[in-house]
C-alpha positions in Angstrom: 17.7 355.0 198.6 20.7 354.0 196.6 24.0 355.8 196.6 26.1 355.4 193.4 29.8 354.9 193.3 31.4 355.5 189.8 35.1 355.9 190.4 37.2 358.6 188.8 36.1 359.7 185.5 38.8 360.5 182.9 41.1 357.8 183.4 44.0 357.8 180.8 43.3 353.9 179.7 46.4 353.9 177.6 48.5 354.4 180.6 46.3 352.9 183.3 47.7 350.1 185.4 44.5 348.4 186.8 46.6 345.7 188.7 48.6 348.3 190.5 45.3 350.2 191.5 42.9 347.2 192.3 43.9 346.9 196.1 43.4 350.8 196.6 39.9 350.5 194.5 38.6 347.7 196.5 39.7 349.1 200.0 38.1 352.4 199.2 34.8 350.9 198.2 34.9 348.7 201.1 35.2 351.8 203.5 32.9 353.9 201.5 30.3 351.1 201.5 30.5 350.8 205.1 30.2 354.6 205.6 27.1 354.6 203.3 25.5 351.8 204.5 25.8 353.2 207.9 23.7 356.1 206.8 20.9 353.7 205.7 21.8 353.9 201.8 22.9 350.9 199.6 26.1 351.8 197.7 26.8 350.2 194.5 29.8 349.9 192.1 28.8 351.5 188.7 31.2 350.7 186.0 31.7 352.8 183.1 33.9 353.3 180.2 36.8 356.1 180.7 36.7 355.3 184.7 39.1 353.1 186.8 36.6 350.0 186.5 35.6 349.7 182.6 36.3 346.4 181.2 35.0 342.8 182.1 38.1 341.9 183.6 38.3 345.0 185.8 34.5 344.7 186.8 34.9 341.0 187.7 38.1 341.5 189.8 36.5 344.2 191.8 33.0 342.7 192.4 34.8 339.5 193.3 37.1 341.3 195.9 34.7 344.0 197.5 32.9 343.1 200.7 29.5 342.6 199.2 27.5 343.2 202.5 28.3 346.8 202.2 28.8 347.3 198.3 26.4 346.2 195.7 26.4 346.5 191.9 24.9 348.9 189.7 25.5 347.9 186.1 25.4 350.3 183.2 24.4 347.6 180.9 25.1 349.9 177.7 28.6 350.8 179.3 29.2 347.1 179.7 28.6 346.5 175.9 30.7 349.4 174.9 33.5 348.2 177.1 33.5 345.0 175.5 31.6 342.8 178.0 28.4 340.7 177.5 26.0 342.5 179.6 23.8 339.5 180.1 26.6 337.2 181.5 27.9 339.9 183.6 24.3 340.9 185.1 23.8 337.1 185.3 27.0 336.2 187.2 26.3 339.2 189.6 22.5 339.2 190.0 22.3 338.7 193.7 24.0 342.1 194.3 22.4 344.1 191.4 20.7 347.0 193.4 20.3 349.8 190.7 21.0 349.6 187.0 21.2 351.9 183.9 19.3 350.4 181.2 20.9 351.5 178.1 21.5 350.0 174.5 24.7 350.2 172.5 25.1 350.0 168.8 28.6 351.9 168.1 29.0 354.8 165.7 29.0 358.4 166.1 25.3 359.3 167.2 24.8 359.5 170.9 28.3 358.4 171.4 27.7 355.0 169.9 24.5 354.5 172.3 20.9 354.3 170.8 17.3 354.0 171.9 16.3 350.9 173.6 16.0 348.0 171.2 17.8 349.6 168.3 21.5 347.9 169.5 23.3 345.2 170.5 22.4 344.9 174.1 20.0 341.8 174.8 17.7 343.9 176.9 14.7 341.2 177.0 17.2 338.9 178.7 18.1 341.4 181.1 14.5 342.2 181.8 13.8 338.7 182.3 16.4 338.5 184.9 15.4 341.6 186.6 11.7 340.4 186.5 10.1 340.3 190.0 13.4 341.2 191.6 13.2 343.6 194.7 16.3 346.2 194.9 17.0 349.1 196.9 17.7 351.1 193.8 16.1 351.7 190.5 16.3 350.5 186.8 16.7 353.6 184.9 16.5 354.1 181.1 19.6 356.5 180.0 20.9 357.6 176.7 24.2 359.3 176.7 24.5 362.1 174.5 26.1 365.6 174.4 24.0 368.3 172.6 23.0 368.4 169.7 21.0 365.2 169.9 19.9 363.7 166.7 16.4 363.4 167.8 14.9 365.2 170.7 15.1 363.6 174.4 11.3 363.4 174.5 11.2 361.4 171.3 14.0 358.9 172.6 12.0 358.5 176.1 8.8 357.8 174.0 10.6 355.4 172.0 12.1 353.4 175.0 8.8 353.5 176.6 7.1 351.9 173.7 9.9 349.3 173.4 9.6 348.5 176.9 5.8 348.4 176.7 6.4 345.7 173.9 8.6 343.7 176.3 6.0 343.6 178.9 7.2 346.1 181.3 4.3 347.9 183.1 4.6 351.7 184.3 3.0 353.5 187.3 0.5 356.0 186.2 
């Protein structure tokens, strides 16, 4: 099982001082990681836009400081792209501790808060899939498409688009 650690949402980024918050973020993640690991779960840092860990610099600073014996990484690759990071580089740099992933594409624009069905955006999904191929993790790789209602295309259709894209990339599904 996997526990997700995302941090506080709704951070006012214009007034936010990551350097002042970093030590507290790391200490909290380490303590939470110990407690959750003791329960038999695998906690992960799940960076996200609009939270206390959003940018490439913040993601690296936290992941290079936490105790990775008790805190792993659960990247949201679409959020990495939206936050100005290269998702392939981030996943590659922290691959040994990736134990969960939100597989999401990002194109920018107004629809779907800038996200899009897999294969229609800027994220190099095939490179991410290649890195994850054959890896054993404690969590899931889940496809996600953020969007408040109304959605331009029904969710079932975007799920079909994602599945067709993943099949084309050689991903197999259980029946």
